[in-house]
N, C-alpha and C positions, 0 to 999 in steps of 0.2 A: 405302257405302265398306267394302272388305274390311279386316280386320285383317291383320297380317303372317302369322299362322300359317295364315289362310285363303287367302292369296294364293300361298303356295308350301309344299309339304310339308316337315317338318323330321323326319320319321321314315320309314323305308323301308317301302314297301308289299308285301305278298304277293299277287302277281298270278298266279292259278292257275285253270285250267279242266281238268275231266276229259277234254273233247274240245275241243281248241284248233284254230280255223280262222284261218289267216293269209291275208289278201288282200293281194297285192302287186302294185303297178302294173307294174314292170318285173322282169326276172330280175336281181336282186341286192338290191332294197329289202327283201326278207324277211330278209336278215342285217344290212343296214347299219342298217335302222330298229328291228327288234325281235329281233335274233339272240340277245341275251341272254336274254330270256324264253323264246324257243323253246329254247334250249340247256338252260335249268333244267327245262323240261317233259320234255325228252327224258332228261335225267339221272335224273328221278324216274319214268321209264317212263310217262309220261302220253301219250295219243293225240294226235298232231299231224297236220294236213293243211294243205298249202300250195297255194294257187291263185294263178298268175301270169297277169294279164289280158293284157298285150301281149307281142309277140314280141321286143322290144328291137332289132328290125332297123336302127333309125335310128342306133344307136351301135355296130353290129357285126353280125357273121353271127348269124342268129337260132339256128341249130342249135347254134353253139358257145356262145352264151350260155346255152341251156337246159342244156347239159352242165356249164358252170360252176355253174350253180344247183344241180344235182345233187350236184356234188362238195363245193360249199360246204355244203349242208345234211348231206352225209354226215359232214363234220367235226364238226358239232354232235351227231350221232346218227341214229338211224334213224327217219325219219317214217313215217306211216301211208301217205301218198301225196303226190305233188307233181304238179299238173295245170297244162298250159300251154294257155290259152285261145286264144292266137295273134292277137289284135287287132293290126293294125298300129299302130306308134307314133303318138301325136298323133291318132288316129282313135276313141278311146274315148268312145262316147257311151251305149252301153247294153250290158248283159250278160244276154241272156235265159236263159242257163245258170245264172246265180246262184241263182235260186229253187230250181231242182232240187238244186243243191249243198247249199243250206241244209237243204232238207228231208230229203235222203238222209243227211246227216251229222249234223244236229241238234247243232250245237256249243253248249256252254254258255258259251264265250268266243270273241269274234271280235275279231281285231286288223286294223284298218283305217287307211289313211293319214289323217291330220288333215284336216279341211275347209278348213284355211287354208294348205295346200300351195300353192307357187307353180307347179310343173309341171302342165301341163294334164291330163296323164293320172293323176297323183296326185289332183288336185282332182276329176276326173271320176269316179274310182272311189269316192271318198268320197261324191259326190253321188248316184251310181247306188245305192249300197248304202242310204243314208238314204231315198231315194225309193221304193225297194222295200218297205222296212219300213212306210212311211208309207201306201202305197196298198193293200197286200195284207193284209186282215184276217185271212184264214186262216193266212198265214205268221206274222203277229204272235202269233196263238194258239199255234202250234206251238213258237215261240221265246220264250214269255213269260218264261222264267226266264234267257234268255241275256243276258250283258253284253257290252257293246262297248267296247273300249278304242282310242282313236285314238293313233297314234304319229307321230313327227317323223322326217323325213328331210332335207328341204331348207329347212324353215321351222320355227324353234323354236316350240312352243306353250306355253300357261300351263298346267302340269299340275296335276291333283289328285291324282296319284299318281306317285311315283318309286320305281323297283325298284332295289335293290342288285344289280348283276351282277358284282361284283369276282371271284367264285368261278368265273365262266365267261367272263371278258373275253378271256382268252388265246384260247379256242376261237372266240370270235366273231370276233376280228381275223384268225385264221387261216382262217376260213370266208370273210370278205371278200376275203382275199388269193387265194382260188381264182378270183376273177373277174379273171383276168389281162387279158383284153381291156380291161377298163374301168380297171384300174390303170395301163394304158399311157397313158391319157387324163388321169386325176386320181388323187391318192393318197387313195382313199376310207378306206383303213384309218386314215390319220392324221387325216382329218376325223371319222370315227366315234370314235376314241380322244378327240380333243379334246372333242366334244360330250359324250360319256359322262363325262369328267373334270369338265367344267364341271357336269354335273348332279349330280355327288357333292358339290357344294359346300355344300348345306344339310343334308346327311345327318350322322350321327354320325361323329366321327373314326375313321379306320380304313377308312371307305369310299372306295375308289379310283375306281370306275366305276359308273355308274348310267344307266338309261333312264327317259324321262319319257313319261307317258301321261295321257290325259284319259278317264276311265271314266264311262259312262252306262249306266243300265238301258234295256230296250227300251221300257217304257211311257213314260219321259221322252222317248226319241228319237223316238217315234211322235207326240208332241204338241209337238214343237219345231220351229219353222221352221229352214231351213238357215241363214238370216242370224243368227238367235238362237243357233245352235249355233256358227257362227264367232265370234260375239262372246264366247260362253262360252269357247272354246277359246283366244280371243286373235287376232282377225282382224287381218291386215295391210290396207294400203290396197287398195281394189278396183282390180284391173287391168283386167277387162272383165266387165261385168254385162249390158248391153243389146247384143243383136245387131241388133234391129229397133226403130227409134223411130217411133212413130205419134203423132199429135196426140191427147192425151187431155184431157178435162175431168172434174174430180172434183166431184160434187155433194154437198154437206154440208147436211143438215137439223139445225137446232138450236132449242132453246127453253129459256131460263133455266138453261143449264148452261155457264156461261163457262169453268169450269175444265176440264170435259171437252172442251169445244170446243178449247181451246188444245192439249190432248193429241191430239185427233184431226188437227188441222192439222199439229201437229209431226210425227206419223207419216206424213202425207203428204209433207212436205218431206224426212223422213229417207230416203225412197226415192231422192232425188236425181234423180228422173226429171222431165224438162221437161214439167210439166202446168199446166193452168189450174185454180185452185180456185174453185168458185162456192159461197158460203155463203148459205143461205136461212133467215132467222130468222123463224120462223112465230109472230109475235105475242108474243115474249119481250121482255124488257128489251133495250135497245139494247146491241150488241156492237161491240167495236172489234178489228179484225184487219187487219193490213197485208198488202198484196201479194195480196189476193183481191178477187173480185167479190162485192159484198155485196148482197143483196136483203132488205128488212125489210118484214114485214107488221105493220100496227098491230094487227089481230086475228088470231087463229089461223084459218087456212083449211083446215086438215087436213093430214095428211101426204102424201096423194097430189098435192094441188094445190101444195104446197111443192116437192115433187120435180119436178113438171112444168114449174114455172116455173124452176127451176134449169137444167133441160135446155134450155128455150127461150132462156135467157140465155147458155148455153155456146157457144163459138165453135169448138169443135174437132170433128173427125169421129167421135171415140170418146168414150164416157162411162162412168165408173164412179161408184159411189155408196159413201158413207161417212157413217153417222149420227154424231152427236157423241159417242155412247157406246162407239163401236167404234174398232179400230186397224188400220192397215195395218202389216206388216212391210216392212223395207227392200227386199226383192226382189219385192214384189207387183206393182207396175205393170210393172216390166221383164219378169217372167215372163209377164204377160198380153200385153204388146206383142210379145214374141218369138213367142207363139202365133198371131198374127193371119196369119202367112204361110200358115196353113191355112185355107181358106175355110169359115166357119161363120157361123151366125146370131149367136152369142155364145160367149163363152169363159169359163171359171170355173175357180178353184182350190178347195182345200180350206180350211177354217177350223176354228180351235180355239174352243170355247165355254168362256169363262172366268167363273166365278161368283165374285162379290166381296161382301164383307160389311165394315162398319165395324169397325176395330179399337179396342182401348181408348184409342189415341192420337188417334182421330177420323179418321184416314186410312183409305182403302179397302185391303183386302189380299185377294189371291186365295186362296180356300180349296179350290177344285177347278178342274181343267182337263180337258175331256173332248173326244174326237175324235168329235163327233156328226155332222159334215158331211164326208163322204168317199164319195160315191156316183157312179159312172159314170152318163153321161146315159141316161135311160130315159123316153121320151115318155109312155108308158102310165102308169108310176109317177107321173109329175109331175101327172096328172090326178087322182090319188088323194091324194097327199101332196106337200108341198114339202120338197126336200131340198137346195136351193141357196140360201144366204143372200145377200141383196142385196150385201153388201160384197165377195163373192168375184167379181163379175161385171165383164166388160167388154162393151159393146154398141155397136155402130155407131149413131150418133145418128140417123141416117136410118131405121134399122130400128126404133128406139124410137118415133119419131114416126109412121112408117108403121103401126105396131101400135096406135096411139092412146094411147100413154103410160099412166100410171096412171089407173085408174078412180076419179074423185072419190067415188064411192059407197062405196068401201072405205077405211076408216082402219086396218084389220087385215088382213093377208094380201094388201095391194095388190100387193106384190111377186110373190106366187104367181100371182096372177090375171094380171099382165102376163107372167110366165114361160110361162104356158100359152098365151097368145096367140101369143108370139114362137115357141114350139115348133112351131106349126102353120106357120110360115114355112120351118123347117129345123131341123138339128141343132145342139146345142151341143157344144163340145169341152171336156172336163175335163183339167186340167192337174193330176196328183195330187201337188201339193205344198202344204204348210201355209204360206200366205203372209199370212194376216190373222187377226184375233181379233175374235170377237163377245162382247161383254161384257154380263153380266147383274148389275145391282147390287141386292142385297136391300135393301128400303126406299127404292129409287129408282123411277124412272119407266120402267124397262125394260118393253117391251111384253110380253115372254115371262113375266116375274115378275108383272106386274100382271094378266095374263089367262093363267094357266097352263094346260096341257093338262088337260082334264077339267072346267074351269070353264065355266059357262053362256055367258059371252061368247066363250070360245074356241070351243065347239062351234057356236054361232049364227054366228060369222064363217066357219067352215068350210063350214057348210051353204050359206051365201050363195055361196061360191065354186063348190060342187058344182052348185048349182042353175043357176048362170050357164052352166056348161058341161055341163049334163046331157045335152045332144045328142051329146056325144062320149064320154060314160061309158055303157057297156052291160055286159051280162052277160059277153060275150066278154073285153072289157077287164079287167074285174074278176078274171075267171079267170085271164088271163095274168099279171097283177100279182101276184095271190095265189100262183100256182104259182112264180113267180120268186122272190118273197119267202120262200115256204116252203123253196124249194131253198137259198136264201142262209142262212136261219135254221137249216136243217138241218145245213149245213156249219158254221156257227158253233157250233151246238149240239154237233155232233161234236168240234169243236176244243175247246169248253169242257169237254166230258167227258173228253177225252183229257188236256187241261190239268189238270182236277180230279184225274185219276188220277195225273198227275205230282206234283200238289201233295200228294195223299194219301200217295204213296210217299215224297215228301220229308219229310212230317211224321212218317211211321213211321221214316224214317232219323234225323230230327232228334231223335225220343223216344229211339230207340237210343243215339244220340250223346250225348243228355242223361244217359241212365243210365251210359253209359261215363264221360261227364264226371264224374258224381258219384262213380263207382268211382275214377276217377283222383284226384279231389279227396281222397276218403278214404284212398287209398293215399298221396297226397302229404302228408296230415296225419300218417300214421303215419311216413312218411319224414321228416317234418318233426321229429317226436319223436326218431326216432333220430339225425337230424342234431343236434338240440339236445344229446342224450346225448353223441354224438360231440364236439360243440363243448365241452362240459365236460370231457370226456376230454382233448381237445386242449389246453384251458387248463391242465389239470393237468400234462400233458406239457410244456406250454410252461414252467410253473413248474419243473418238474423239469429241463428243458433249460437254464433260467435258472441254476439251482443248480449244474448240471454245468459250465455255461459258466464260472461263478465259480471252481469248483474247477479247471477246465482252465486258467483264467488263472493261479490260484495255482501249479499244477503247471508252467505254462510258466515263470513267474518262477524257481521252484526249478530247472527245467531249464536255465534261462539261467546261474543262480548255478554249478550243476553244470559247465555248459560253460565257464564262466570258470576254475572251479577245475581242471578237466580241462586247459585250456590252460596254466594256471600250472604244474600237475603236469607237463605235457608239457615245458614250458620247463625245469623243475627237473630232469626226467629226462633232457633233452638235455645239460644241464650235467653231471649224474652220470655219464652216458655217456662225455661227453669225458674227465671225471677218471678214470673207470674205465678208458678206453683208455690214458690216460697211466700210470696205476698198473700196467696190464697191461704195457705197454712197460718201465716200470721194473723190474717184477717179472721180466719176461723177461731183461733185461740183468743183474739180480742173479743169476738162475738160471744165466745163461750164465757170469758170472763165478765163481759157487760151483762150477760144473762144472770150469772151468778150474783153480780152486783144489784141488778134489779131485784132479784129474789130477796137478797139480803135487805135492800131499801124497803121493799114491800113489807118484810117481817118487822124491820124496825119501825116502819110507819104503823104497822098494826100495834106495836107495843106502845107507841106514842099515843095512838088513839085510845088505847086502853088507860093509859096513864091520864091523859087529859080528861077523860070521862069519869075517873074514879073520884071518890070523896076526898080521899087524902090529898089529891092534886088540887082539888077546889079549895080545901082548908089552907093548904100551902099557899095558893094564889092570894087568898085573902090576907095572910099574915104578911106576905110581901108587900102588898099594897099599903098595909098599916105602917110598916117599917119604911115605907117611902121608896121601895125598890120596884114597884110593879108598874 
């Protein structure tokens, strides 16, 4: 069970590559699904290449839709190139150009539609990419350091990385808006905006828009079945898995491993393929299993006899095998059944070798998963070594019986011996998909681990197979096998050398970056000391600012008092001015009265002068003096 923090990211991821390759099913998915990350790469001047698989003709004019893609990407920035492969809509089954695109561009980050998408073109592009990585060893070597990020368009996935695109969201929605022919049908801008807003829900506050991705490294992708990948990403209900249904019986050999038997049967039923299950208990304790045909041997009769009896008891025209310590993946039987439309003696898929050991809790845990079984059919190589595990096979029951079934003389490599005899009857068809798991338990009864390569029993068993078919093994065959394997190993060796060179270069760069990191840490420490000094100074300044603030408050109080005093003074001045005006008026009136008085006095003085100087006044004066009054 996942804890909450493992089920959904709560911190934004930084998803970047120096060479980004975007695989888009239709012209518009490149901006609807991952336009934010594309815009961030272009803003940082990183190299971006876009490949659009289909022509989009089912939803508009193909040429117009291509032009809309060019305009949309131009809104985000200048991409290195955009390529339109022109596959008709809903006819995407394979992309032979994809390998050359990957090898020529050598991206370190690839954006691919999620394997749970509903639209058949989206799902097909995811499947084509995954199958190419799984079947081509040289391509895997060239891209060993590449990361794959699955993105969502029409079906939400369960992300392990969420990228904050708030800084480029407007550009993304403007790019989507360039697809005018599609916006006439549906408002993809609103859909993308809503999904991106929803994806920001678990990220820190302030994140407005985000894009969700499921990121895997190529080594994990190479050893993971498509059904397991869908489960990891969050698969919806299957819409269509099986195109061809053929009657299949699955033969299961078991002995004293009831827990593993239950797991094996559960894996068969998890395929949801209508099949018969025949369990042969070769001398072990009684087992109980519902809904199966059960054959019990009181004593062990050997692996070959047990398998032959299971086949004879089977009622269907095709048979598959699963020992109790191995597992089918959900798509296993459907994948093989779909391949039977091609006439071959047998059909087989690829398998993962899982090595398990007992953990401290007592349960088995997988400590290593290897892609050991992924080889195209080679009849001559099959005479030298077996590269087709029994659980990967689907065989017509009659072919099995006509070839004589398993040789009871063999209890090790009985499947190899059978395959050699079947190959004499015709070709096998390899379906390069990982659909089952061969498990090897340390401390258990695994045939591989109890008789490992190099052991005496292992060599003796191989020699017996070679001796039985010695008439078909000659110098020419061995030379042919040797030359083909030499070429194959040479190619792999070249890839390993090139990858080693890339790794060495990466290590040199890592060492340089480590030194730069140390320098940055040292610079950071110095800056930290400076910042601490600045912090102390800031605290001192904050104290001074506090004192100034107190003083400012005191000054403000004084200013308020002064303002009140000024207002009081202004009122007093107003009154004084009014009184002054009144006094001025009174003074003016007094002045005017005084002026009138002076005028009157002057007039009277004039009259007096006239009187004093007149003859009459002089006679009067003399009379008054006579009378004694003067």
